[in-house]
C-alpha positions as CSV (number, residue, x, y, z in Angstrom):
1,M,-5.6,-110.1,121.5
2,A,-5.5,-111.7,118.0
3,R,-3.0,-109.3,117.1
4,L,-1.1,-109.8,120.2
5,S,-1.0,-113.6,119.6
6,A,0.2,-113.1,116.2
7,T,2.9,-111.2,117.4
8,L,3.9,-113.5,120.0
9,N,4.0,-116.5,117.3
10,Q,6.6,-114.2,115.6
11,P,9.1,-112.5,117.9
12,A,10.6,-109.4,116.6
13,D,14.0,-110.4,117.4
14,P,15.7,-112.7,114.9
15,A,17.8,-114.4,117.6
16,I,14.7,-115.0,119.8
17,R,12.7,-116.1,116.7
18,N,15.6,-118.6,115.5
19,L,15.8,-119.8,119.0
20,L,12.4,-120.6,119.9
21,G,10.8,-121.4,116.3
22,P,7.1,-121.0,115.9
23,I,5.1,-120.7,119.1
24,P,1.7,-122.5,118.9
25,A,-1.2,-119.8,119.4
26,T,-2.9,-122.2,121.7
27,Q,0.2,-123.0,124.0
28,Y,-0.5,-120.2,126.4
29,T,-4.4,-119.5,126.4
30,N,-4.3,-117.3,129.5
31,P,-4.2,-113.6,128.2
32,Y,-2.0,-112.7,131.2
33,A,0.5,-115.1,129.7
34,H,0.3,-113.5,126.5
35,L,1.2,-110.2,127.9
36,F,3.9,-111.6,130.1
37,L,5.4,-113.4,127.2
38,F,5.1,-110.4,124.9
39,F,7.1,-107.9,127.0
40,F,9.2,-110.7,128.3
41,L,10.5,-111.5,124.8
42,G,10.8,-108.0,123.9
43,S,13.0,-107.2,126.9
44,L,15.3,-110.4,126.1
45,G,15.8,-109.1,122.5
46,T,16.7,-105.6,123.9
47,V,19.2,-107.0,126.6
48,S,21.0,-109.3,124.3
49,R,21.3,-106.8,121.4
50,V,22.8,-104.1,124.0
51,N,25.0,-106.4,126.0
52,S,25.7,-108.9,123.3
53,F,24.4,-111.6,125.9
54,P,23.9,-115.2,124.6
55,P,20.1,-115.6,124.1
56,P,18.8,-118.0,127.0
57,S,17.7,-121.6,126.1
58,R,14.3,-122.4,124.8
59,Q,13.6,-124.5,128.0
60,A,14.5,-121.5,130.3
61,I,12.3,-119.1,128.5
62,E,9.3,-121.6,128.6
63,R,9.9,-122.4,132.3
64,T,10.0,-118.6,133.2
65,V,7.0,-118.0,131.0
66,E,5.2,-121.1,132.8
67,E,6.0,-119.5,136.2
68,M,4.8,-116.2,135.2
69,T,1.3,-117.6,133.8
70,V,0.9,-119.6,137.1
71,A,1.4,-116.3,139.0
72,A,-0.6,-114.4,136.8
73,E,-3.6,-116.9,137.3
74,A,-3.0,-116.9,141.0
75,S,-3.3,-113.0,141.0
76,A,-6.4,-113.2,139.0
77,N,-8.1,-115.1,141.9
78,T,-7.4,-112.6,144.6
79,C,-9.4,-109.8,146.1
80,Y,-8.9,-106.3,144.9
81,R,-6.3,-105.5,147.5
82,G,-4.4,-108.9,147.2
83,C,-5.1,-109.9,150.8
84,C,-7.3,-112.7,150.2
85,S,-6.8,-115.6,147.7
86,S,-8.1,-119.2,147.3
87,A,-7.1,-122.2,145.1
88,A,-10.7,-123.3,145.1
89,I,-12.8,-120.3,145.4
90,P,-13.4,-117.9,142.7
91,L,-13.0,-114.6,144.2
92,H,-13.8,-112.4,141.2
93,L,-17.1,-113.2,139.4
94,P,-18.0,-110.9,136.5
95,A,-21.4,-109.5,136.6
96,S,-22.2,-111.6,133.5
97,S,-21.7,-114.8,135.7
98,F,-24.5,-114.3,137.9
99,A,-27.9,-113.0,138.6
100,L,-29.4,-111.7,141.8
101,L,-33.0,-112.5,141.9
102,S,-35.6,-111.7,144.9
103,P,-34.1,-110.6,148.3
104,I,-34.2,-113.3,151.0
105,A,-33.5,-111.6,154.0
106,K,-32.6,-107.7,154.6
107,G,-30.4,-106.7,157.8
108,G,-28.8,-103.5,158.7
109,E,-25.4,-104.6,157.3
110,S,-26.5,-106.9,154.4
111,T,-29.1,-108.0,151.9
112,V,-29.4,-111.6,151.0
113,Y,-30.7,-112.5,147.5
114,D,-31.9,-115.8,145.9
115,A,-29.3,-115.8,143.2
116,R,-28.2,-118.1,140.1
117,L,-24.8,-118.7,138.6
118,S,-24.0,-118.7,135.0
119,D,-24.1,-122.6,135.2
120,G,-27.7,-122.5,136.7
121,T,-26.5,-123.2,140.3
122,R,-28.7,-121.7,142.9
123,V,-26.9,-120.0,145.6
124,A,-27.5,-117.2,148.3
125,A,-25.8,-114.0,147.5
126,K,-24.9,-111.9,150.4
127,K,-24.5,-108.1,149.6
128,P,-22.9,-106.2,152.4
129,V,-23.5,-102.6,153.0
130,L,-20.1,-100.8,152.6
131,S,-20.4,-97.0,153.6
132,T,-17.2,-96.8,155.2
133,S,-13.5,-97.6,154.7
134,D,-14.0,-99.7,158.0
135,D,-16.8,-101.5,156.3
136,L,-14.7,-102.3,153.5
137,D,-11.7,-103.7,155.8
138,H,-14.2,-105.7,157.6
139,F,-15.4,-107.3,154.3
140,H,-11.7,-108.3,153.6
141,R,-11.2,-109.6,157.1
142,Q,-14.4,-111.8,156.7
143,L,-13.3,-113.1,153.2
144,H,-9.8,-113.7,154.3
145,L,-11.4,-116.1,157.1
146,L,-13.8,-117.7,155.1
147,C,-11.4,-118.7,152.3
148,K,-9.7,-120.8,155.0
149,L,-12.7,-122.6,156.2
150,D,-13.6,-126.1,154.9
151,H,-16.0,-128.3,156.9
152,P,-19.4,-129.8,156.4
153,G,-20.9,-128.3,159.3
154,L,-20.1,-124.5,158.1
155,A,-22.0,-122.7,155.4
156,K,-19.9,-123.1,152.2
157,L,-18.6,-120.1,150.4
158,V,-18.7,-120.9,146.7
159,A,-17.5,-117.7,145.2
160,A,-17.0,-114.1,145.8
161,N,-16.9,-110.8,143.9
162,A,-14.1,-109.1,146.0
163,R,-13.5,-106.2,143.6
164,P,-15.4,-102.7,143.1
165,P,-18.0,-101.8,142.9
166,N,-20.3,-104.8,143.7
167,Y,-18.9,-106.8,146.8
168,L,-20.7,-110.0,147.2
169,F,-20.5,-113.3,149.2
170,F,-22.0,-116.4,147.3
171,F,-22.9,-119.1,149.5
172,E,-24.4,-122.6,149.0
173,M,-28.1,-122.5,149.2
174,Y,-29.6,-124.4,152.0
175,E,-33.2,-125.6,151.2
176,A,-34.6,-125.5,154.7
177,R,-33.4,-122.1,155.6
178,S,-32.7,-121.3,159.2
179,L,-33.2,-123.2,162.5
180,A,-35.1,-120.0,163.7
181,E,-37.5,-120.3,160.7
182,K,-38.1,-123.8,161.2
183,L,-38.7,-123.7,165.0
184,H,-40.9,-120.4,165.0
185,A,-42.4,-119.8,161.6
186,E,-43.2,-123.6,160.7
187,E,-43.5,-124.5,164.4
188,W,-41.4,-127.7,163.6
189,S,-41.1,-129.9,166.7
190,P,-38.0,-132.1,166.1
191,S,-37.7,-135.4,168.0
192,V,-35.1,-135.7,170.9
193,D,-32.8,-137.8,168.5
194,Q,-33.1,-135.2,165.9
195,A,-32.1,-132.4,168.4
196,I,-29.2,-134.3,169.8
197,A,-28.0,-135.1,166.1
198,I,-28.2,-131.4,165.2
199,A,-26.2,-130.5,168.6
200,Y,-23.5,-132.9,167.7
201,D,-23.0,-131.8,164.1
202,L,-23.1,-128.2,165.2
203,A,-20.6,-128.9,168.2
204,K,-18.3,-130.6,165.6
205,A,-18.3,-127.2,163.4
206,L,-17.5,-125.3,166.5
207,Q,-14.8,-127.7,167.7
208,Y,-13.2,-127.1,164.2
209,L,-13.3,-123.3,164.4
210,H,-12.0,-123.3,168.0
211,N,-9.2,-125.6,166.9
212,L,-8.2,-122.9,164.4
213,G,-8.4,-120.3,167.0
214,I,-11.4,-118.7,165.6
215,V,-14.4,-117.5,167.7
216,H,-17.8,-117.2,166.1
217,R,-19.4,-114.6,168.5
218,D,-22.8,-114.9,167.4
219,I,-24.4,-118.5,167.5
220,K,-28.0,-118.5,167.5
221,P,-30.8,-120.4,165.5
222,A,-31.2,-117.6,162.9
223,N,-27.5,-118.3,162.0
224,I,-27.8,-122.1,161.7
225,L,-29.1,-123.0,158.4
226,L,-30.5,-126.5,157.4
227,D,-30.2,-128.5,154.4
228,K,-32.9,-130.8,152.9
229,N,-31.9,-133.5,155.2
230,L,-32.0,-130.9,158.2
231,H,-28.3,-131.2,158.8
232,P,-27.0,-127.9,160.2
233,H,-24.4,-125.4,158.7
234,L,-23.2,-122.5,161.0
235,A,-23.3,-119.2,159.0
236,D,-22.7,-115.5,159.4
237,F,-19.2,-114.9,160.2
238,G,-19.6,-111.3,160.4
239,L,-18.4,-111.2,163.9
240,A,-15.9,-114.1,163.8
241,T,-12.3,-113.2,164.6
242,Y,-9.3,-115.0,165.6
243,K,-8.9,-115.5,169.6
244,K,-5.5,-113.8,169.3
245,D,-6.8,-110.5,167.9
246,L,-9.7,-110.1,170.5
247,K,-8.9,-107.2,172.9
248,H,-10.3,-106.8,176.2
249,V,-13.1,-104.2,176.1
250,S,-14.3,-102.0,179.0
251,V,-16.3,-99.4,179.7
252,D,-13.2,-97.2,180.1
253,N,-11.5,-97.8,176.7
254,W,-14.9,-98.2,174.8
255,R,-15.9,-95.2,172.2
256,S,-19.1,-95.3,170.2
257,S,-18.4,-95.0,166.6
258,G,-22.3,-94.3,166.3
259,K,-22.4,-96.6,163.5
260,P,-25.9,-98.5,163.4
261,T,-25.5,-102.2,163.4
262,G,-27.8,-105.2,163.8
263,G,-27.5,-106.0,167.3
264,F,-25.2,-104.1,170.0
265,H,-22.5,-101.8,168.8
266,K,-19.7,-104.0,167.3
267,K,-17.0,-102.1,169.4
268,N,-18.9,-102.7,172.6
269,M,-21.0,-106.1,173.0
270,V,-21.3,-108.2,170.1
271,G,-23.9,-110.7,169.2
272,T,-27.9,-110.8,170.2
273,L,-28.9,-109.9,173.7
274,I,-30.8,-113.0,174.6
275,Y,-28.1,-115.3,173.7
276,M,-25.3,-113.2,175.4
277,A,-23.1,-114.7,177.7
278,P,-22.9,-112.8,181.2
279,E,-19.2,-112.0,180.7
280,I,-20.1,-110.1,177.4
281,L,-22.8,-108.3,179.0
282,R,-20.4,-107.1,181.6
283,N,-18.3,-105.9,178.8
284,D,-15.4,-108.6,179.5
285,I,-13.4,-110.2,176.8
286,H,-15.1,-112.6,174.5
287,T,-13.6,-116.0,174.5
288,E,-14.3,-119.6,173.0
289,K,-16.3,-120.3,176.3
290,S,-18.7,-117.3,175.4
291,D,-19.6,-119.4,172.2
292,V,-20.2,-122.4,174.5
293,Y,-23.0,-120.2,176.3
294,N,-24.5,-119.2,173.0
295,F,-24.3,-122.9,171.9
296,A,-26.3,-124.0,175.2
297,V,-29.0,-121.3,174.7
298,S,-29.7,-122.4,171.3
299,I,-29.9,-126.1,171.8
300,N,-32.1,-125.4,174.7
301,E,-34.5,-123.4,172.2
302,L,-34.2,-126.4,169.7
303,L,-35.6,-128.8,172.5
304,T,-38.3,-126.4,173.9
305,G,-39.3,-124.7,170.5
306,V,-39.8,-121.2,172.4
307,V,-38.0,-118.0,172.1
308,P,-35.6,-117.7,175.2
309,Y,-37.1,-115.9,178.3
310,T,-40.7,-116.5,176.8
311,D,-43.1,-119.3,176.4
312,L,-44.1,-118.3,172.8
313,R,-43.0,-119.7,169.2
314,A,-43.8,-116.9,167.2
315,E,-40.9,-114.5,167.3
316,A,-42.7,-111.2,166.6
317,Q,-45.0,-111.9,169.7
318,A,-42.1,-113.3,171.7
319,H,-40.4,-109.9,171.4
320,T,-43.3,-108.0,172.4
321,V,-43.5,-110.1,175.4
322,L,-39.9,-109.5,176.1
323,E,-40.4,-105.9,175.9
324,M,-43.3,-106.3,178.5
325,S,-41.4,-108.4,180.9
326,Y,-37.9,-106.7,180.9
327,T,-36.2,-103.5,179.7
328,E,-32.9,-104.0,178.1
329,Q,-31.1,-103.1,181.2
330,Q,-33.4,-105.3,183.6
331,L,-32.6,-108.3,181.4
332,T,-28.9,-107.7,181.4
333,A,-28.9,-107.3,185.1
334,A,-31.0,-110.5,185.5
335,V,-28.6,-112.7,183.5
336,V,-25.3,-110.9,185.0
337,S,-26.2,-110.8,188.8
338,N,-29.3,-112.9,189.3
339,G,-28.3,-115.9,187.2
340,L,-31.5,-115.7,185.0
341,R,-31.6,-118.4,182.2
342,P,-34.1,-119.7,179.7
343,A,-36.4,-122.2,181.1
344,L,-34.4,-125.3,180.7
345,A,-36.2,-128.1,178.7
346,H,-38.6,-130.6,180.9
347,P,-37.4,-134.1,181.5
348,E,-40.9,-135.2,180.6
349,S,-40.4,-134.0,177.0
350,G,-37.9,-137.1,176.7
351,S,-34.7,-134.9,176.9
352,P,-32.0,-137.3,178.5
353,P,-30.8,-135.8,181.9
354,S,-27.2,-136.1,180.6
355,L,-28.1,-133.6,177.9
356,L,-30.0,-131.3,180.1
357,S,-26.9,-131.4,182.6
358,L,-24.7,-130.5,179.6
359,I,-26.8,-127.5,178.7
360,E,-26.8,-126.4,182.6
361,R,-23.0,-126.6,182.4
362,S,-22.4,-124.9,179.3
363,W,-24.5,-121.6,180.5
364,D,-22.6,-121.9,183.8
365,P,-21.9,-118.1,184.9
366,N,-18.3,-118.7,185.3
367,P,-16.7,-119.4,181.8
368,L,-14.0,-121.5,183.3
369,N,-16.5,-124.0,184.6
370,R,-18.2,-124.5,180.9
371,P,-16.9,-127.4,179.1
372,S,-14.8,-127.0,175.7
373,F,-16.3,-128.2,172.6
374,D,-13.9,-131.1,172.6
375,D,-15.5,-132.2,175.7
376,I,-19.1,-131.4,174.5
377,V,-18.5,-133.4,171.3
378,Q,-17.2,-136.4,173.0
379,E,-20.3,-136.1,175.4
380,L,-22.9,-135.9,172.6
381,Y,-21.1,-138.6,170.8
382,S,-21.5,-141.0,173.7
383,L,-25.3,-140.0,174.1
384,M,-25.8,-140.7,170.6
385,K,-24.0,-144.0,170.7
386,H,-26.1,-144.9,173.8
387,R,-29.2,-144.1,172.0
388,D,-28.0,-145.7,168.7
389,I,-28.3,-142.4,166.7
390,S,-26.6,-142.4,163.5
391,S,-26.0,-139.4,161.4
392,L,-29.7,-139.8,160.1
393,P,-30.9,-138.1,156.8
394,F,-33.7,-136.5,158.6
395,T,-37.0,-135.4,157.4
396,S,-39.3,-133.0,159.2
397,S,-42.1,-134.4,161.2
398,N,-44.4,-131.7,160.0
399,Q,-44.3,-132.8,156.2
400,F,-46.8,-130.8,154.2
401,Q,-49.7,-132.9,152.9
402,D,-49.6,-132.1,149.1
403,D,-47.2,-130.7,146.5
404,N,-48.9,-127.7,146.2
405,D,-48.6,-126.6,149.9
406,L,-44.8,-127.4,149.5
407,K,-44.4,-125.2,146.4
408,Y,-46.1,-122.5,148.2
409,I,-43.6,-122.8,151.1
410,Q,-40.7,-122.9,149.0
411,E,-41.6,-120.0,146.9
412,D,-40.6,-116.4,148.1
413,F,-44.0,-114.8,148.9
414,S,-43.5,-111.1,148.5
415,W,-45.7,-108.9,150.5
416,L,-44.3,-105.9,148.7
417,T,-45.3,-107.1,145.3
418,R,-48.6,-108.3,146.5
419,G,-49.4,-105.1,148.1
420,E,-48.9,-103.3,144.5
421,E,-50.7,-105.9,142.5
422,L,-53.8,-106.0,144.9
423,A,-54.1,-102.4,144.9
424,K,-54.0,-102.0,141.3
425,K,-56.7,-104.8,141.0
426,V,-58.9,-102.9,143.3
427,S,-58.5,-99.5,141.9
428,T,-59.4,-98.2,138.7
429,E,-56.6,-96.7,136.4
430,K,-56.8,-93.2,136.8
431,S,-55.1,-90.3,138.2
432,N,-56.5,-86.9,140.0
433,M,-53.1,-85.4,140.5
434,K,-53.8,-82.8,137.9
435,A,-57.3,-82.1,139.4
436,W,-55.4,-81.5,142.9
437,S,-53.1,-79.1,141.4
438,S,-55.8,-77.3,139.5
439,S,-58.1,-77.1,142.6
440,L,-55.2,-75.5,144.7
441,H,-53.8,-73.2,141.9
442,D,-55.5,-70.0,143.0
443,A,-54.1,-70.5,146.4
444,V,-50.5,-70.6,145.3
445,Q,-48.5,-67.5,146.4
446,Y,-45.3,-69.3,147.1
447,K,-43.8,-72.2,145.3
448,P,-41.4,-74.7,147.4
449,T,-38.4,-75.8,145.8
450,L,-37.9,-79.6,146.9
451,S,-34.8,-81.7,147.3
452,W,-35.3,-85.2,149.4
453,G,-33.3,-88.1,150.8
454,S,-33.6,-90.8,153.1
455,F,-31.9,-93.2,155.3
456,A,-33.0,-96.6,157.0
457,T,-31.2,-98.9,159.4
458,C,-31.9,-102.0,161.5
459,G,-30.5,-100.3,164.6
460,R,-30.3,-103.1,167.3
461,R,-33.2,-105.3,166.0
462,E,-32.3,-108.5,164.2
463,K,-34.7,-107.9,161.3
464,M,-35.7,-104.9,159.4
465,E,-39.6,-104.3,159.6
466,D,-39.5,-100.7,158.6
467,T,-40.3,-99.7,154.9
468,H,-40.9,-96.5,153.1
469,F,-41.4,-94.7,149.9
470,M,-40.2,-91.5,148.1
471,L,-42.5,-90.5,145.0
472,P,-41.4,-87.1,143.8
473,H,-43.6,-85.7,140.7
474,L,-46.2,-88.3,141.5
475,C,-47.9,-89.3,138.3
476,N,-45.4,-87.0,136.4
477,E,-47.1,-84.1,138.0
478,K,-44.3,-81.5,138.9
479,D,-46.0,-80.0,141.8
480,V,-47.3,-83.3,143.6
481,H,-44.9,-85.1,145.7
482,A,-45.6,-88.3,148.1
483,F,-43.6,-89.5,150.8
484,G,-44.3,-92.3,153.5
485,I,-42.6,-94.4,156.3
486,F,-44.2,-97.8,157.7
487,D,-43.0,-99.0,161.0
488,G,-44.0,-103.0,161.1
489,H,-44.8,-104.9,164.3
490,R,-45.4,-108.7,164.8
491,G,-43.3,-109.2,161.4
492,A,-42.7,-106.9,158.4
493,A,-45.7,-108.1,156.3
494,A,-47.9,-105.3,156.9
495,A,-45.3,-102.5,156.4
496,E,-44.1,-104.2,153.3
497,F,-47.6,-104.5,151.9
498,A,-48.6,-100.8,152.8
499,S,-45.4,-99.3,151.2
500,R,-46.6,-100.5,147.9
501,A,-50.4,-100.4,148.2
502,L,-51.0,-97.0,149.6
503,P,-49.2,-95.0,147.2
504,T,-51.1,-97.1,144.4
505,F,-54.4,-96.4,146.1
506,L,-53.4,-92.6,146.3
507,R,-52.7,-92.5,142.6
508,N,-56.1,-93.7,141.8
509,S,-58.2,-92.1,144.4
510,D,-61.9,-91.5,143.7
511,Y,-61.5,-87.9,145.6
512,I,-61.0,-85.5,142.7
513,S,-60.6,-82.3,144.6
514,S,-59.5,-83.6,148.1
515,P,-56.0,-84.5,148.8
516,A,-56.9,-85.1,152.4
517,D,-60.0,-87.4,151.4
518,S,-57.6,-89.3,149.2
519,L,-55.1,-90.0,152.0
520,L,-58.0,-91.0,154.4
521,D,-59.4,-93.4,151.4
522,A,-55.9,-94.8,150.9
523,F,-55.2,-95.7,154.4
524,T,-58.5,-97.5,154.9
525,K,-58.3,-99.3,151.8
526,T,-54.7,-100.4,152.4
527,D,-55.8,-101.7,155.8
528,K,-59.0,-103.7,154.6
529,T,-56.9,-105.1,151.4
530,F,-54.3,-106.2,153.7
531,R,-56.3,-107.9,156.0
532,D,-58.4,-109.6,153.4
533,E,-55.2,-111.1,151.8
534,L,-53.8,-111.9,155.1
535,E,-56.8,-114.1,155.8
536,L,-56.5,-115.9,152.6
537,H,-53.0,-116.3,153.0
538,R,-53.5,-118.0,156.5
539,N,-56.3,-120.1,155.5
540,S,-55.9,-121.0,151.8
541,R,-52.2,-121.6,151.7
542,K,-52.0,-123.8,154.8
543,V,-49.4,-121.7,156.5
544,A,-48.3,-123.4,159.7
545,Q,-48.5,-120.0,161.8
546,K,-52.2,-119.7,162.0
547,D,-52.1,-117.0,165.0
548,W,-50.4,-114.4,163.2
549,H,-51.8,-110.7,163.2
550,P,-49.0,-108.3,161.6
551,G,-49.5,-104.8,161.6
552,C,-47.7,-101.3,160.9
553,T,-47.9,-97.8,161.8
554,A,-47.7,-95.2,159.0
555,V,-47.0,-91.7,158.3
556,T,-47.5,-90.3,154.8
557,A,-46.8,-86.8,153.5
558,L,-48.5,-85.5,150.4
559,I,-47.1,-82.0,148.9
560,V,-49.7,-80.4,146.3
561,G,-48.2,-77.0,145.2
562,N,-47.6,-75.0,148.2
563,K,-49.9,-77.2,150.6
564,L,-48.7,-80.0,152.9
565,F,-50.8,-82.9,153.9
566,V,-49.6,-85.3,156.6
567,A,-51.8,-88.5,157.5
568,N,-50.6,-90.4,160.7
569,A,-51.5,-93.6,162.2
570,G,-49.4,-94.6,165.1
571,D,-46.3,-93.3,166.5
572,C,-44.2,-92.4,163.4
573,R,-44.0,-88.6,163.3
574,A,-43.4,-85.6,161.1
575,I,-42.2,-81.9,161.7
576,V,-41.4,-79.0,159.8
577,N,-38.7,-76.5,160.6
578,R,-40.8,-73.3,160.7
579,T,-39.0,-70.0,161.6
580,G,-36.1,-72.2,163.1
581,S,-38.2,-74.2,165.4
582,P,-40.0,-77.5,165.0
583,F,-43.9,-77.4,163.9
584,P,-45.5,-80.6,164.6
585,M,-47.1,-82.2,161.6
586,S,-48.5,-85.4,163.5
587,K,-49.6,-86.6,167.0
588,D,-48.5,-89.9,168.6
589,H,-51.2,-92.4,168.9
590,V,-50.2,-94.4,171.7
591,A,-52.1,-96.0,174.7
592,S,-50.5,-93.7,177.0
593,C,-52.3,-90.7,175.6
594,P,-55.6,-90.5,177.9
595,E,-57.9,-89.6,174.7
596,E,-56.6,-92.6,172.7
597,R,-56.8,-95.0,175.6
598,A,-60.4,-94.0,176.4
599,R,-61.4,-94.5,172.8
600,V,-59.8,-98.2,172.6
601,M,-61.4,-98.9,175.8
602,K,-64.9,-97.7,174.6
603,E,-64.6,-100.3,171.8
604,G,-64.2,-103.1,174.4
605,V,-60.6,-103.8,174.1
606,V,-58.7,-103.9,177.5
607,V,-55.9,-101.6,178.0
608,K,-53.3,-102.3,181.0
609,W,-50.3,-100.9,182.3
610,Q,-47.4,-103.4,181.9
611,V,-43.9,-102.8,182.9
612,D,-43.2,-99.1,182.0
613,T,-46.5,-98.0,179.9
614,W,-50.0,-98.7,178.9
615,R,-50.8,-101.5,176.4
616,V,-53.6,-102.5,174.4
617,G,-55.1,-106.2,174.2
618,P,-53.4,-109.5,174.5
619,A,-50.9,-108.4,171.9
620,A,-49.5,-105.6,174.3
621,L,-49.3,-102.9,171.4
622,Q,-48.3,-99.6,172.7
623,V,-50.0,-98.0,169.5
624,T,-53.7,-97.4,169.1
625,R,-53.9,-97.0,165.5
626,S,-52.3,-99.0,162.7
627,I,-52.6,-100.7,159.5
628,G,-53.2,-104.4,160.1
629,D,-53.6,-105.8,163.4
630,D,-56.9,-107.7,162.6
631,D,-57.1,-109.3,166.0
632,L,-57.4,-105.8,167.6
633,K,-60.0,-104.1,165.1
634,P,-61.9,-101.9,165.0
635,A,-60.6,-100.6,168.3
636,V,-56.9,-100.1,167.0
637,T,-58.2,-98.2,163.8
638,A,-56.4,-97.4,160.8
639,K,-58.0,-94.1,160.3
640,P,-55.2,-91.6,160.2
641,E,-55.3,-87.9,161.9
642,I,-54.7,-85.7,158.9
643,F,-52.8,-82.3,159.3
644,E,-52.6,-79.5,156.6
645,T,-50.5,-76.5,156.4
646,Y,-49.6,-73.8,153.8
647,I,-45.8,-73.8,152.9
648,S,-44.1,-70.6,153.1
649,A,-40.6,-69.0,152.8
650,D,-40.3,-69.6,156.6
651,D,-40.4,-73.3,156.1
652,E,-36.9,-75.0,155.6
653,F,-37.3,-78.7,155.9
654,L,-39.9,-81.7,156.7
655,V,-38.6,-84.5,158.6
656,M,-40.6,-87.8,158.9
657,A,-39.2,-90.8,160.8
658,S,-40.1,-94.0,162.6
659,D,-40.4,-93.9,166.2
660,G,-36.7,-95.4,166.4
661,L,-35.7,-91.7,166.1
662,W,-38.1,-90.0,168.1
663,D,-37.6,-92.5,171.2
664,V,-34.2,-90.9,171.9
665,I,-34.0,-87.6,169.8
666,S,-36.4,-84.8,170.4
667,N,-38.2,-82.5,167.6
668,E,-35.8,-79.6,168.9
669,E,-32.8,-81.7,168.8
670,V,-33.6,-82.9,165.3
671,V,-33.8,-79.3,164.1
672,S,-30.6,-78.6,165.7
673,I,-28.9,-81.4,164.2
674,I,-29.7,-80.6,160.8
675,K,-28.8,-76.9,161.2
676,D,-25.3,-78.7,162.0
677,T,-25.1,-80.9,159.2
678,V,-24.4,-80.4,155.3
679,K,-27.5,-79.5,153.6
680,E,-28.0,-82.5,151.7
681,P,-31.1,-84.4,152.5
682,S,-29.6,-88.0,152.4
683,M,-26.8,-86.9,154.6
684,C,-29.1,-85.2,157.0
685,A,-31.2,-88.5,157.1
686,K,-28.4,-90.7,157.9
687,R,-26.9,-88.3,160.4
688,L,-30.0,-88.4,162.3
689,A,-30.4,-92.2,162.2
690,T,-26.7,-92.6,163.1
691,E,-27.3,-90.2,166.0
692,A,-30.2,-92.1,167.3
693,A,-28.2,-95.5,167.1
694,A,-25.6,-94.0,169.0
695,R,-27.8,-92.8,171.9
696,G,-29.2,-96.4,172.2
697,S,-32.3,-96.6,170.0
698,K,-33.7,-100.1,170.3
699,D,-35.7,-100.2,167.2
700,N,-35.5,-100.0,163.5
701,I,-34.7,-96.3,162.2
702,T,-36.0,-94.9,158.9
703,V,-35.8,-91.1,158.2
704,I,-36.9,-88.9,155.4
705,V,-35.7,-85.3,154.9
706,V,-37.3,-83.0,152.5
707,F,-35.7,-79.5,152.1
708,L,-38.6,-77.1,151.0
709,R,-36.4,-74.5,149.6
710,P,-33.0,-74.4,147.7
711,V,-29.9,-74.9,150.0
712,S,-26.4,-75.0,149.2
713,T,-24.8,-78.5,150.0
714,A,-21.5,-76.5,150.7
715,E,-23.0,-74.9,153.6
716,R,-21.9,-76.5,157.0
717,I,-23.7,-74.3,159.7
718,Y,-25.9,-71.1,159.7
């Protein structure tokens, strides 16, 4: 660039040089300006020499160069395609200008990170999963919309990286996180005046969107972020669109893309079931009045503090109660046909009758009878004026008692990291992998050739509670490989902890010659260590949510030479394709199994038939073995069942998956689908998960596929 600047200061053509005189090197600091000026002056000199045109005036050249500079700077602040631009928001942040720190939240379509910009500003970086061209189109549509929004009640986009390979949104960081976390994790109970002010601010933001012709389509407490003064900011515009672009979707013209999503398939119903308006559940067109319905359910949740259609604050437990009370189809029918709504806040709580009336009118079954946000804002403003509520800088009524507690709540506690740290602390640093290999060496007649891959998605769930690990060549032993899947319930804590702790315990097992005993030891140690840490976490850290008992099911495969060991606790599953048919390597541990049910009841825990299946204890678990679930120990044991088999040339692949797959796809169908898929493990895993989502799986889905013999990735079918 220095050489180019020198060239620009001394144009080659004498006529141009005489006309312009010396050009200060600092006059055009934009590199694009230097390039344009270089080629522009060169072309002028050439044209004037060939055609004997009189050279243009210095003022004309400078004006043209200035226009080119402005155009170049504008093009530098566009997305890669050129369809999105902003005068105020940088759209191309180089990697050196930001740092992604720890994950804050993870869903099926994106992961949100705590991040820092180069100037030290703390931001929330949202990294979308872009696996198809449709995903990329969706990213640009969302960015185009976000660049046009400017309202204090909306989550503020401060920057983006809209160029490959790392597409990112950078939003302002809101200290209090989401309204859902505030209500259900911290068990915050706002005053009535606080609730009214939050409802008013949120209504103004939605009024702004609707006046622009934009429908949000996913209003819920999880998408309402709170700043340090507890003012709301509506976030997550992944489903937002212009009203004019909405098309009527019916059962007749809908075709599933089979794409796993967080919620319902975006081409059919969008949003989250317990907040969906009746017309959406009927597959009618989504209008701005559907947003009004979502708003009403959310504000009622703010007043009551409980998850809709339950009487519980804790989200994880509430979802279990929902599953016990309704199937998805039953809840849909009740909302659409029977007029079922969440329990309205009681007037005894101090909620003004006018506010309760507004909520009831806003969730009226007929969209035409619901008020607009212009009307809602006016009514809430009158209510605030009547109660003499200003735009108060709120503080939470549940303030923590000391700085240490506040610091702990603000820091991101990672169960993943804690699992690995504690397992290393409990274990002595050693490895028995070589001893395992040696002890089985004489039996080795066949050596499998492994390739492996995985795929995980939220499916229809709002949060990802599955975790998994793949550890080929464990401890650098070429013949020892470990794979595991953990399916969390009542939160993701147990699954996150176990996915790091269990393989660490396995590496450092006390059992020198027995991989099966090492697996059993790793499961039981992981369970005990997690429950001990959970107790410390609940008590010494003064966590608001005391009655919290997360757990996870687990399946782990250990391949040592030509021998396969599978340990399973719960309803994850593993099968081997042996001579073209599924060979089970695990058994589901569920309350519907008579032997498991009898074992649990013998331990003194009640097992009852609820809704459509047998369930264990007050938590209503379907599974009878798990890691965690300390309120149901020892009945719900962490002791796994272990299956062993020798691998031979008859065995083609191993499939492990959480129950989100097995709920809708049989063992035989899994084998058939892989036979009809390109023989690449990750592609096979993704195909299975995608198919499960398309068939209506209601759970998180995680799949690991391990080929046990060489395959050709070009092979399509047998």
